[in-house]
C-alpha positions as CSV (number, residue, x, y, z in Angstrom):
1,M,-36.4,19.0,0.2
2,T,-38.8,20.8,-2.0
3,T,-38.5,20.2,-5.8
4,S,-37.6,23.9,-5.7
5,A,-34.9,24.0,-3.3
6,A,-33.1,20.8,-5.3
7,L,-30.0,22.6,-7.3
8,L,-31.7,24.1,-10.8
9,I,-31.1,21.5,-14.0
10,P,-29.9,22.9,-17.1
11,L,-32.4,24.0,-19.6
12,L,-28.7,23.2,-21.3
13,T,-28.9,19.6,-20.1
14,G,-32.5,18.9,-21.4
15,A,-33.4,16.6,-24.6
16,P,-32.7,17.9,-27.4
17,A,-34.6,19.0,-29.3
18,C,-36.8,17.0,-32.7
19,G,-34.1,16.8,-35.5
20,G,-31.5,17.0,-33.1
21,P,-28.0,14.5,-33.1
22,A,-29.0,11.5,-32.8
23,P,-27.2,9.6,-28.7
24,D,-23.7,7.9,-29.8
25,P,-25.0,4.7,-28.7
26,K,-21.4,3.5,-27.2
27,L,-22.1,4.2,-23.5
28,Q,-25.6,5.0,-24.8
29,N,-25.5,1.2,-24.4
30,V,-23.2,0.0,-21.4
31,F,-25.9,2.5,-19.2
32,T,-28.7,0.4,-20.5
33,D,-26.7,-3.0,-20.1
34,A,-25.2,-2.9,-16.9
35,A,-28.7,-1.5,-15.3
36,D,-30.1,-4.7,-17.3
37,E,-27.5,-6.5,-15.3
38,Y,-27.8,-5.6,-12.3
39,H,-31.5,-4.2,-11.8
40,V,-30.9,-1.2,-11.3
41,P,-33.6,1.6,-13.4
42,R,-31.4,3.1,-16.3
43,S,-32.0,6.6,-15.3
44,V,-31.3,6.1,-11.4
45,L,-28.3,4.9,-13.2
46,M,-27.6,7.7,-15.2
47,G,-28.5,10.0,-13.2
48,V,-25.3,9.5,-10.6
49,S,-22.8,9.0,-13.1
50,Y,-23.7,12.9,-14.4
51,L,-23.8,13.6,-10.6
52,Q,-20.6,11.9,-10.2
53,S,-18.3,12.8,-13.7
54,R,-21.1,13.9,-15.9
55,W,-21.0,11.2,-18.2
56,D,-16.9,12.0,-19.0
57,S,-14.2,8.7,-18.5
58,R,-11.2,10.5,-18.5
59,P,-9.3,6.7,-19.1
60,G,-6.8,6.3,-16.7
61,T,-6.4,9.6,-15.0
62,P,-7.9,10.1,-11.4
63,S,-9.8,13.1,-9.2
64,V,-7.7,14.7,-6.1
65,A,-9.7,12.0,-5.2
66,G,-8.3,9.1,-6.6
67,G,-12.0,9.1,-8.2
68,Y,-12.0,7.1,-11.5
69,G,-14.3,6.5,-15.2
70,P,-18.1,8.0,-15.7
71,M,-19.2,6.6,-11.9
72,H,-16.6,8.4,-10.5
73,L,-15.5,5.0,-8.7
74,V,-12.5,5.9,-5.8
75,D,-9.8,3.7,-5.3
76,T,-7.7,5.7,-2.7
77,R,-4.6,4.3,-3.1
78,Q,-4.8,6.0,-6.5
79,A,-5.9,9.5,-4.5
80,K,-3.6,12.5,-5.5
81,A,-1.2,13.1,-3.2
82,P,-0.8,17.1,-2.3
83,A,2.1,17.5,-4.2
84,K,4.0,20.3,-6.0
85,P,1.7,22.3,-8.5
86,P,1.5,22.1,-12.0
87,N,3.9,25.3,-12.2
88,G,6.7,23.5,-10.6
89,K,7.0,25.4,-7.9
90,A,7.4,23.8,-4.6
91,E,3.9,25.0,-2.1
92,A,3.8,27.1,0.7
93,P,5.3,25.2,3.6
94,A,2.6,25.4,6.0
95,I,2.1,27.7,9.2
96,A,2.5,27.8,12.9
97,A,-1.4,27.5,13.8
98,G,-2.9,27.1,17.1
99,P,-6.6,25.2,18.0
100,S,-8.0,27.3,15.9
101,A,-6.2,25.9,13.0
102,A,-7.8,22.2,13.1
103,P,-9.1,20.4,10.1
104,P,-13.1,21.0,9.3
105,V,-15.4,18.1,11.2
106,N,-15.8,16.6,7.5
107,S,-11.5,17.1,6.7
108,P,-10.2,13.9,4.7
109,G,-9.2,11.9,7.9
110,S,-12.7,12.2,8.7
111,R,-15.2,10.7,6.0
112,P,-17.3,7.6,6.3
113,E,-16.4,4.6,4.5
114,Q,-16.0,5.1,0.7
115,P,-19.9,3.4,-1.2
116,A,-18.2,4.5,-4.5
117,D,-15.5,2.2,-4.1
118,L,-13.5,1.1,-7.1
119,R,-12.3,-1.7,-5.5
120,R,-15.6,-2.8,-3.4
121,A,-16.9,-3.0,-7.8
122,A,-14.3,-4.8,-9.0
123,V,-14.9,-7.8,-6.8
124,L,-18.7,-7.5,-7.1
125,I,-17.8,-8.1,-11.2
126,G,-15.7,-10.1,-11.4
127,A,-12.7,-8.1,-13.4
128,P,-9.6,-6.7,-12.7
129,A,-8.9,-2.6,-10.6
130,G,-7.1,-1.9,-12.5
131,Q,-10.1,-2.0,-16.1
132,L,-12.9,0.0,-13.7
133,R,-9.9,2.4,-14.4
134,T,-9.7,2.6,-17.5
135,D,-12.6,0.9,-18.8
136,A,-16.0,3.5,-18.9
137,A,-18.4,-0.2,-19.4
138,A,-16.2,-1.6,-16.6
139,N,-16.9,0.9,-14.4
140,V,-20.5,1.5,-15.2
141,R,-21.3,-1.6,-14.8
142,G,-18.9,-1.6,-10.9
143,G,-21.1,1.3,-10.1
144,A,-23.9,-0.2,-11.0
145,A,-23.4,-3.0,-8.7
146,L,-22.5,-1.6,-5.5
147,L,-26.0,0.7,-6.4
148,A,-27.4,-2.6,-6.0
149,A,-25.8,-4.5,-3.1
150,T,-26.4,-0.4,-1.5
151,Q,-29.4,-0.7,-1.8
152,R,-29.5,-4.5,-0.5
153,Q,-27.9,-3.6,2.4
154,L,-30.6,-1.1,3.1
155,G,-33.1,-4.3,3.3
156,K,-35.1,-2.7,-0.5
157,P,-35.8,-4.6,-3.4
158,L,-34.3,-3.9,-6.4
159,S,-37.1,-2.0,-7.9
160,A,-37.3,-1.1,-11.6
161,D,-39.3,2.2,-10.1
162,P,-36.4,5.3,-9.6
163,K,-38.0,6.6,-6.6
164,D,-37.2,2.8,-4.6
165,W,-33.9,3.9,-4.3
166,W,-33.9,7.3,-3.2
167,D,-31.8,5.7,-0.4
168,A,-29.5,4.0,-1.9
169,V,-28.2,7.3,-3.8
170,A,-27.7,9.0,-1.4
171,R,-26.2,6.4,0.4
172,F,-23.9,6.9,-2.3
173,S,-22.9,10.3,-2.1
174,G,-19.6,9.4,0.2
175,T,-21.2,12.2,3.4
176,D,-21.9,11.6,7.0
177,D,-23.6,14.6,6.7
178,A,-27.2,14.1,6.3
179,V,-28.4,17.1,4.3
180,S,-25.6,16.8,2.3
181,A,-26.8,13.8,0.9
182,A,-30.1,14.6,1.4
183,A,-29.3,17.1,-1.9
184,Y,-27.1,14.8,-3.5
185,A,-29.9,12.4,-4.3
186,N,-32.6,15.1,-5.2
187,D,-30.1,16.8,-7.6
188,V,-29.6,13.0,-8.9
189,F,-34.2,12.6,-9.1
190,S,-34.5,16.5,-10.7
191,L,-32.6,15.6,-13.1
192,I,-34.2,12.8,-13.7
193,R,-37.5,14.2,-14.2
194,Q,-36.0,17.5,-16.5
195,G,-33.6,14.6,-18.7
196,A,-30.7,15.5,-19.7
197,H,-28.0,15.8,-22.9
198,R,-25.0,16.2,-23.0
199,T,-21.6,15.7,-25.5
200,T,-18.8,13.9,-22.9
201,D,-15.1,14.4,-22.8
202,A,-15.3,11.6,-25.1
203,G,-17.4,13.6,-28.0
204,E,-20.3,11.0,-26.9
205,Q,-23.8,12.1,-26.9
206,I,-25.2,10.8,-24.0
207,T,-29.3,11.0,-23.4
208,L,-31.0,10.4,-20.3
209,P,-34.7,11.2,-21.4
210,A,-36.8,12.8,-19.3
211,N,-39.6,11.0,-16.8
212,P,-41.8,13.9,-14.7
213,R,-43.7,10.9,-12.4
214,V,-40.3,11.0,-10.6
215,R,-39.7,13.7,-7.9
216,P,-37.2,14.7,-5.3
217,R,-38.1,14.1,-1.6
218,A,-40.0,16.2,0.0
219,A,-37.7,18.7,2.5
220,D,-35.8,16.8,5.8
221,E,-37.1,19.4,9.1
222,R,-33.6,19.1,10.6
223,K,-31.2,21.5,10.6
224,A,-27.9,21.2,9.5
225,H,-25.5,21.4,12.0
226,R,-23.4,24.0,11.9
227,P,-21.9,26.7,14.0
228,K,-23.7,29.9,14.4
229,E,-20.9,32.1,12.4
230,V,-22.3,30.3,9.3
231,E,-23.5,31.8,6.6
232,C,-24.3,28.7,3.7
233,P,-28.3,27.3,2.4
234,P,-29.5,25.1,4.5
235,E,-28.8,22.2,1.9
236,L,-25.1,23.4,2.1
237,D,-22.6,21.1,4.8
238,C,-21.0,24.7,6.2
239,D,-18.6,24.9,8.5
240,W,-16.2,27.5,10.0
241,L,-12.6,28.3,10.2
242,S,-12.2,31.7,11.7
243,A,-9.8,34.7,9.1
244,P,-8.0,36.7,11.9
245,Y,-8.4,40.8,12.7
246,V,-5.3,41.4,14.7
247,R,-2.3,43.3,14.9
248,T,1.1,42.2,13.6
249,D,4.3,42.2,14.4
250,D,5.7,44.9,11.4
251,G,3.0,47.2,12.6
252,S,0.4,46.9,10.0
253,Y,-2.9,44.0,10.9
254,G,-4.8,41.8,9.0
255,N,-5.7,40.2,7.1
256,H,-10.0,41.2,6.4
257,D,-11.8,44.1,7.7
258,V,-15.0,45.4,9.8
259,A,-17.0,46.3,7.4
260,D,-21.1,46.4,7.6
261,R,-22.3,45.4,4.5
262,P,-24.6,45.7,2.5
263,R,-25.8,48.8,5.3
264,D,-22.7,51.1,5.1
265,Q,-21.4,50.0,1.5
266,R,-23.3,47.3,-1.6
267,I,-22.6,44.1,-2.5
268,D,-21.9,44.2,-6.1
269,Y,-19.8,41.0,-7.3
270,I,-19.2,37.7,-5.8
271,V,-15.5,36.3,-7.3
272,L,-14.8,33.3,-7.7
273,H,-11.1,31.9,-7.5
274,D,-9.4,28.8,-7.5
275,T,-6.6,28.2,-4.4
276,E,-3.5,27.2,-6.8
277,A,-2.7,25.1,-3.8
278,T,-4.2,21.8,-1.6
279,L,-7.3,22.7,0.6
280,R,-5.2,22.1,3.6
281,S,-2.2,24.5,2.6
282,M,-4.9,27.8,1.6
283,L,-7.1,27.1,5.2
284,Q,-3.6,27.7,7.0
285,T,-2.8,30.4,4.8
286,V,-6.3,31.8,5.5
287,Q,-5.2,31.8,9.3
288,N,-2.1,33.8,8.3
289,P,-2.6,37.5,9.1
290,K,0.2,38.6,6.8
291,E,-1.7,36.6,3.7
292,P,-4.9,37.2,2.6
293,S,-8.3,36.5,2.7
294,W,-11.5,35.6,1.3
295,H,-14.6,35.1,2.3
296,Y,-15.0,30.9,1.9
297,S,-13.2,27.6,0.6
298,I,-14.9,25.2,-1.5
299,R,-13.3,21.4,-1.3
300,S,-12.6,19.9,-4.4
301,S,-13.7,16.3,-3.4
302,D,-17.2,16.5,-2.3
303,G,-18.0,20.2,-2.0
304,H,-17.7,21.0,1.7
305,V,-17.8,24.4,2.2
306,T,-15.5,26.3,5.0
307,Q,-16.4,29.6,5.8
308,H,-13.9,32.1,7.4
309,I,-15.0,35.5,7.3
310,R,-18.2,36.6,7.3
311,T,-20.0,38.6,4.5
312,K,-20.6,41.8,6.0
313,D,-16.8,42.5,6.7
314,M,-14.4,42.9,3.5
315,A,-12.0,40.1,2.4
316,W,-8.3,41.1,1.0
317,H,-9.1,38.6,-2.5
318,S,-9.4,40.1,-5.4
319,G,-6.5,42.5,-6.2
320,N,-9.1,45.6,-6.2
321,Q,-9.3,47.4,-2.5
322,M,-12.4,48.4,-4.8
323,V,-13.8,45.6,-6.1
324,N,-13.3,43.6,-2.7
325,A,-14.9,46.7,-1.2
326,R,-18.0,45.9,-2.8
327,S,-17.3,41.9,-3.2
328,I,-17.7,38.0,-1.7
329,G,-14.5,36.2,-2.1
330,I,-14.8,32.3,-3.0
331,E,-12.3,29.7,-3.4
332,H,-12.2,26.5,-5.5
333,E,-9.9,23.6,-4.0
334,G,-7.8,23.4,-7.8
335,F,-5.0,24.2,-9.9
336,L,-6.5,26.0,-13.6
337,K,-3.8,23.5,-15.7
338,Q,-5.3,20.5,-13.8
339,P,-9.4,21.1,-14.9
340,G,-9.9,17.4,-14.8
341,S,-9.0,16.4,-11.7
342,W,-9.8,19.7,-9.7
343,Y,-13.2,20.6,-10.4
344,T,-15.3,18.5,-9.8
345,E,-19.1,18.3,-10.4
346,Q,-19.6,18.0,-6.9
347,M,-17.5,21.7,-6.3
348,Y,-19.8,23.7,-8.8
349,R,-22.4,22.2,-7.7
350,A,-22.0,23.5,-3.9
351,S,-20.4,26.9,-5.5
352,A,-23.6,27.3,-7.2
353,R,-25.8,26.8,-4.6
354,L,-23.7,29.4,-2.5
355,V,-24.3,31.7,-5.3
356,R,-27.3,31.3,-6.0
357,Y,-28.2,31.8,-1.7
358,L,-25.2,34.9,-1.3
359,A,-26.8,37.1,-4.5
360,K,-30.1,36.2,-3.1
361,K,-29.4,37.6,0.3
362,Y,-28.0,40.3,-1.4
363,D,-29.1,41.3,-4.9
364,V,-26.5,40.6,-6.9
365,P,-27.2,40.2,-10.1
366,L,-26.5,36.6,-12.2
367,D,-24.7,37.8,-14.8
368,R,-20.7,37.7,-16.4
369,Q,-20.7,41.5,-14.9
370,H,-21.0,40.7,-11.4
371,I,-20.4,37.0,-11.2
372,L,-16.6,37.3,-11.5
373,G,-13.8,34.7,-12.1
374,H,-10.7,36.3,-11.2
375,D,-9.2,36.8,-13.9
376,N,-12.2,39.4,-14.8
377,V,-11.0,41.6,-11.8
378,P,-9.2,44.8,-13.6
379,G,-5.9,45.9,-12.1
380,P,-6.7,49.1,-10.5
381,T,-4.4,51.1,-11.6
382,A,-1.9,50.9,-14.7
383,S,0.6,49.5,-12.8
384,S,-1.5,47.2,-11.2
385,I,-2.4,45.1,-14.1
386,P,0.6,42.9,-15.2
387,G,0.5,41.5,-11.6
388,M,-3.5,40.4,-11.0
389,H,-4.1,36.9,-11.6
390,D,-6.3,34.7,-14.0
391,D,-8.0,32.1,-12.0
392,P,-9.9,29.9,-12.4
393,G,-8.7,29.9,-15.7
394,P,-9.8,29.1,-19.1
395,F,-11.2,25.7,-18.0
396,W,-13.3,26.5,-15.9
397,D,-17.2,25.7,-17.4
398,W,-18.8,29.0,-16.8
399,R,-21.9,28.5,-19.3
400,H,-22.6,24.5,-16.7
401,Y,-22.1,26.7,-13.7
402,F,-24.7,29.5,-15.4
403,D,-27.0,26.1,-15.8
404,L,-26.5,25.6,-12.1
405,L,-27.7,29.1,-11.2
406,G,-30.5,28.4,-12.9
407,V,-29.9,31.4,-15.3
408,P,-28.7,30.0,-18.4
409,L,-26.4,31.5,-21.1
410,R,-28.2,32.0,-23.9
411,A,-29.0,34.3,-26.8
412,T,-31.2,37.1,-26.7
413,A,-31.1,38.4,-30.1
414,G,-30.7,37.4,-33.7
415,A,-27.8,36.4,-35.4
416,D,-26.9,39.8,-36.8
417,S,-27.1,42.3,-33.7
418,D,-25.1,44.5,-32.8
419,M,-23.6,42.5,-29.6
420,V,-22.6,39.0,-28.6
421,T,-22.5,37.1,-26.4
422,V,-19.7,34.8,-26.4
423,L,-21.4,31.2,-25.7
424,P,-18.8,27.8,-26.9
425,D,-19.6,24.7,-26.6
426,Y,-17.4,23.8,-24.1
427,A,-17.1,19.9,-24.4
428,T,-16.0,20.6,-27.9
429,H,-14.6,23.6,-28.2
430,R,-10.8,22.9,-27.7
431,P,-8.4,26.0,-28.3
432,E,-4.2,26.1,-28.1
433,F,-3.3,26.1,-25.0
434,T,0.6,26.0,-24.1
435,G,1.9,25.9,-20.3
436,C,-0.1,23.5,-18.1
437,T,2.8,20.9,-17.8
438,E,6.4,23.2,-18.6
439,A,6.7,26.5,-21.4
440,G,6.2,26.1,-24.7
441,T,4.8,22.6,-24.4
442,P,1.0,22.5,-26.1
443,C,-1.5,21.2,-22.6
444,A,-3.9,17.9,-23.6
445,P,-7.0,18.8,-25.5
446,H,-10.0,19.7,-23.3
447,G,-12.9,22.0,-23.3
448,S,-12.8,25.2,-22.5
449,S,-14.8,28.8,-22.3
450,T,-12.0,31.2,-23.6
451,V,-12.4,32.1,-27.1
452,R,-9.3,33.8,-28.5
453,L,-9.1,37.4,-29.8
454,R,-7.0,37.6,-33.5
455,T,-6.2,41.2,-35.7
456,A,-7.8,40.2,-38.5
457,P,-10.6,37.6,-39.6
458,D,-7.9,35.0,-40.6
459,E,-7.0,31.8,-38.5
460,S,-2.9,33.5,-39.4
461,A,-4.1,37.0,-37.8
462,P,-1.4,38.1,-34.9
463,L,-3.0,37.2,-31.4
464,V,-4.3,40.9,-30.1
465,Q,-1.8,42.7,-27.7
466,D,-3.0,43.6,-23.9
467,P,-0.8,47.0,-23.3
468,G,-1.8,47.0,-19.6
469,R,-0.6,43.4,-19.2
470,R,2.2,43.9,-21.7
471,P,4.0,47.1,-21.3
472,G,6.2,46.6,-23.6
473,G,4.7,45.6,-26.5
474,E,4.9,41.6,-26.2
475,A,3.2,39.7,-28.3
476,S,0.1,37.5,-27.0
477,T,0.9,34.6,-27.1
478,V,-1.4,31.1,-26.3
479,D,0.1,29.8,-22.8
480,V,-2.7,29.2,-20.4
481,D,-1.9,32.3,-18.5
482,D,-1.7,34.7,-21.0
483,L,-5.2,36.8,-20.8
484,G,-3.9,39.7,-23.7
485,S,-6.0,37.6,-26.3
486,R,-9.6,36.0,-24.6
487,V,-12.9,37.0,-24.1
488,S,-14.6,34.3,-22.2
489,A,-18.8,32.0,-21.8
490,G,-21.1,35.2,-21.1
491,Q,-19.2,37.7,-21.5
492,T,-21.1,40.5,-23.6
493,F,-19.4,42.6,-26.1
494,A,-20.4,45.4,-28.5
495,V,-19.6,44.3,-32.4
496,A,-17.2,46.1,-34.7
497,G,-18.0,44.1,-37.6
498,Y,-18.6,40.5,-39.4
499,E,-17.0,39.2,-41.9
500,G,-18.5,35.2,-43.5
501,D,-17.9,33.5,-40.5
502,W,-15.8,36.0,-38.5
503,T,-16.7,38.5,-35.9
504,A,-15.5,41.4,-34.6
505,I,-16.0,43.3,-31.0
506,W,-14.6,45.9,-29.4
507,Y,-12.3,45.0,-27.3
508,Q,-9.8,47.2,-25.3
509,G,-10.0,49.6,-27.4
510,Q,-8.9,47.7,-30.5
511,R,-11.5,45.6,-33.0
512,A,-10.6,42.0,-32.7
513,W,-11.8,39.1,-34.6
514,F,-13.0,35.4,-33.5
515,K,-14.2,31.8,-35.0
516,N,-17.8,32.1,-34.9
517,S,-19.2,30.3,-38.4
518,K,-23.0,28.8,-38.2
519,S,-22.0,25.4,-37.6
520,H,-19.9,26.0,-34.6
521,P,-20.7,28.9,-32.8
522,T,-19.3,30.1,-30.9
523,A,-21.5,33.3,-29.8
524,V,-25.0,34.4,-30.3
525,G,-26.5,37.2,-30.3
526,A,-27.2,39.8,-27.6
527,S,-29.9,42.9,-26.4
528,G,-28.9,45.0,-23.7
529,R,-27.4,48.5,-23.2
530,M,-23.6,49.7,-24.4
531,V,-22.0,53.1,-23.9
532,T,-20.4,55.1,-26.3
533,P,-18.0,58.8,-26.1
534,K,-20.2,61.9,-26.3
535,A,-20.5,63.3,-29.5
536,G,-17.4,66.0,-29.2
537,L,-15.2,63.3,-27.0
538,N,-12.4,62.2,-29.4
539,E,-11.6,59.6,-26.0
540,V,-12.7,59.1,-22.5
541,P,-11.0,57.1,-19.8
542,V,-11.2,54.1,-18.6
543,Y,-10.5,52.6,-15.1
544,G,-10.1,49.8,-13.1
545,R,-12.0,51.6,-10.2
546,A,-14.8,53.9,-9.9
547,L,-13.8,56.3,-7.1
548,P,-15.7,59.3,-5.2
549,E,-14.5,63.1,-6.7
550,K,-11.9,65.1,-4.7
551,D,-14.2,67.2,-2.6
552,A,-16.4,64.4,-1.3
553,Y,-13.5,63.3,0.5
554,P,-13.3,63.4,4.1
555,D,-10.7,65.0,6.4
556,G,-8.4,62.6,7.1
557,V,-9.5,60.2,4.6
558,P,-6.5,60.9,1.5
559,A,-8.6,61.2,-1.3
560,Q,-7.2,57.8,-3.8
561,P,-5.3,59.6,-7.1
562,E,-7.1,58.4,-9.8
563,S,-5.3,56.3,-12.7
564,P,-6.4,55.8,-16.0
565,L,-5.7,52.4,-17.6
566,P,-3.6,52.3,-20.8
567,Y,-6.6,51.6,-22.7
568,H,-8.0,54.0,-26.1
569,F,-11.8,53.8,-25.8
570,L,-12.3,56.0,-28.9
571,A,-15.0,58.5,-30.6
572,G,-17.3,55.7,-32.7
573,Q,-16.5,52.6,-29.8
574,R,-18.6,50.8,-27.4
575,Y,-19.5,48.3,-25.4
576,A,-21.8,46.2,-23.0
577,T,-22.6,47.8,-19.7
578,E,-25.3,46.3,-16.9
579,A,-24.8,48.3,-14.2
580,R,-24.5,52.3,-13.1
581,L,-23.1,52.8,-9.4
582,V,-21.9,56.1,-8.4
583,G,-18.1,55.9,-6.7
584,S,-17.0,54.7,-4.0
585,H,-13.9,54.4,-1.7
586,I,-12.8,52.9,2.3
587,D,-9.8,53.7,3.8
588,R,-7.5,50.6,4.3
589,S,-5.3,52.4,6.9
590,Q,-6.0,51.9,10.9
591,F,-7.0,48.5,12.6
592,R,-10.5,49.5,13.9
593,D,-13.2,48.3,16.0
594,T,-16.1,49.8,14.0
595,P,-15.8,50.0,9.9
596,S,-14.1,52.3,8.5
597,P,-16.3,55.5,6.8
598,V,-17.8,54.8,3.7
599,V,-16.5,58.0,1.4
600,T,-19.5,58.4,-1.1
601,G,-19.2,60.8,-3.9
602,R,-22.1,61.8,-6.4
603,E,-20.5,61.4,-9.9
604,E,-21.9,57.9,-11.2
605,W,-20.1,55.8,-12.9
606,Y,-20.8,52.2,-15.7
607,E,-19.3,49.3,-15.5
608,I,-18.9,48.0,-19.3
609,Q,-16.8,45.0,-20.3
610,L,-13.9,46.8,-21.7
611,G,-11.7,43.2,-22.1
612,Q,-11.4,39.7,-20.3
613,R,-12.0,42.6,-17.6
614,I,-14.5,44.9,-16.7
615,A,-13.6,48.0,-16.9
616,F,-15.3,52.1,-15.1
617,V,-15.8,54.9,-17.1
618,R,-17.1,58.5,-16.0
619,A,-21.6,58.4,-17.5
620,S,-20.7,61.9,-18.0
621,D,-18.7,60.8,-20.5
622,V,-20.6,58.7,-22.3
623,D,-24.0,58.1,-23.9
624,V,-26.0,54.9,-23.1
625,V,-26.8,53.0,-26.8
626,E,-29.7,51.1,-27.0
627,S,-28.7,47.9,-29.1
628,Q,-30.4,47.2,-32.4
629,G,-30.6,43.9,-32.4
630,S,-32.5,41.5,-35.1
631,E,-34.8,39.4,-34.7
632,S,-34.7,39.5,-31.0
633,T,-35.4,35.8,-29.5
634,A,-36.5,36.8,-26.0
635,G,-38.2,40.1,-26.0
636,N,-36.7,43.5,-24.4
637,A,-33.8,42.5,-22.3
638,A,-33.3,43.9,-19.1
639,P,-32.4,47.3,-17.8
640,P,-28.6,47.1,-16.7
641,H,-28.5,46.9,-12.3
642,E,-29.2,50.4,-10.6
643,R,-27.0,51.2,-8.1
């Protein structure tokens, strides 16, 4: 694998600029002492720890795989059993399935011996196993001892040169897939080469100095063994478990549609979901023709990818038929209310690799109006809004994810610009949430991508309300599932005003305020394009889908009724746009051997960032306005992605 093939290490994890905060010596010194004690290069120990946990400790709290501490040492006796999810509802029973329902070849039952074994590490350092679950220093010592033992098993010296440890690092990944192990090791060595800096979950500043002399290893010419149907980058561990395209006993069919994308319809979006169930349950669900479908599933413990539907075909995953027709859906094993247990670094990296591959293949822009969470997909009609999903939720680390995609979220204009990109510091930004365990109960503090909005520049002001999500006028809450007053990292909005430490944006037709102090900024200046109602129009309708005009529908295909969303886009307001497209529709009413025809209109639309979710407005209703960003830090922004 060449250096460029390794997963891009984020600019935001680079060592801090001169004058930045000094590293906290506590965990930093633990790495140094453990590396010296067991004769492991400190950079190797820190690089492996970053890939295992991003240096987070989460004392006493295991991942779903039973991993603990900064080294994510696995105690298989403590691995979480698939139990009822955090919402308290029992998981749906598994469906009866035939031979095709067998789990992937790399299922949990077929994994190799765990090299990051916590109990073995405890023996090596002469400490109780329980201490390695709760004490970060003991956990790091255990990891260093395991790396040294692995190096000896490989017949290699305990060298001070990091490059001599590549094979031991690859083995530490715990996978029996040679391609995935090489990708893991090259990620570690790319990190060592570029350096990293991060604030941990304990609030400690940890720095891995850059070592430009260290390089990832060249690509292995061997190809991964995978089914011919699989569409994955070569460095990912992927397999195939087919979703059915069959008639059902109620006269309909499921659970996806035959298509010929991108020849008959562009792929414009990649939608990220979490499963809100264990992967075993979801692999059975995707084989049920009466259930929804998606293109890929990613396992939490190690990032293993299973593909279910070819990307040329259309899955039923987003709750919006137009978005389904133009998107690829990726499910991530996990529960949004338990991010520390399920949203692992291995899963983030596998997902980012897959999305980079798909975005390049289908020319999908790597921005937050095209790389969407399920919680960013609009309801197609006004009545559908309350039922739209809210995953992957406020604890998904969008900033880190875009770092891994190689397109870090950043300022593109000065501090007083007329557009802003939401960008809180994930580790230290911990807004209040309730409902992670039961309704009304505060969630444990956790880093978040979400910034909450109020009706006035005052922390005691009411939260803004979403008239679509709660048409009865009920107030928004801080419940973890309530999207009514939120924006998320990477989303860009038109500024509606500044007052002291507060910034206002146009949000669902109203002025919405959020705290954005210079000492703890939650947004940065942005440049780009916005749309505003044409002169003479007091208001323009907004929609959850961009449909063709009625005369574009051929005989036999019923025209879809328009359903404006219950938001007011008034004269003088502005919304950021990253795309112009023409309306289209694919009829999903027949079981066919060939793709249904795509109905394509002539009328153009703009996609806008209306709120937490995107929306669409007719191009004929709006004018495009270039931002006048002050003291731009990145030159002129690229124009919207044209369709």
